N, C-alpha and C positions, 0 to 999 in steps of 0.2 A: 765737380758739381756739375751745374747745368751747362757750362760750355762744352763739356764732352757728353752732353746728354742729347737725345732727340728733343727735347724741351727748347733747347737754344734754336732749334729750326723753325720753331713755330712763331709767325710775326704776331707782334704784341696784340694786335686788334683782333687776332684770332684765339688769344689764349682765353680759356676758361677754367672754371673750378676743376671740373673733370680733369683737366690735364694735369694740375697739381697735385690732385688727389693719386692718380696714376704714378707720377714722378716719385711722390713720397713713400707710396707703397713699394717702388723698386728701390728706393733709397735705403729702407728700413731693413731690406735683405742684406746690404752691404756694410751699413754703419749702425751707431747706437742711436736711439730716439731722441736724446739731447742733441746730436748732430743734426738731424734732420730738422728739429725745431730751430735750432740756429741759422740754418741756411733758408729755412722758410720765412725768418724775420728779415735776413738780408734781402731775400727776393721782395718781400712787402716794401721794405724802404725803396730798393730801386725801382720799383714799378710805380710808388707814389711819386717819387722823383721825375720818372719818365712822364706821367701824367700832368703832374704840376708844373714842373719847370720846361718840359719840351713839348707839351700839349699832344701826348701820345693818347690816342684813343684804344681804351682798355674795356674789355666786358667785364673782367673778373681779376681780383687780387688775392692773393693767396690768406688773406687775413681770415678768412671763415675756415679754411682747413684745419687749423690748428686749435679750435674752440671745441 
């Protein structure tokens, strides 16, 4: 998933919706849409946790990407 992807190299404070959109499109070439949706939900929860519990500064969260 993201640990093996270029997405994992981007600092949390620099992540933007456009990064998630590119990552999503790349993943859709390799896996089924349901897998990508599940992975986006996992990312959303992790980023919410990083923001709420760890005080991470985030520009965007992938919550908009799957709507």
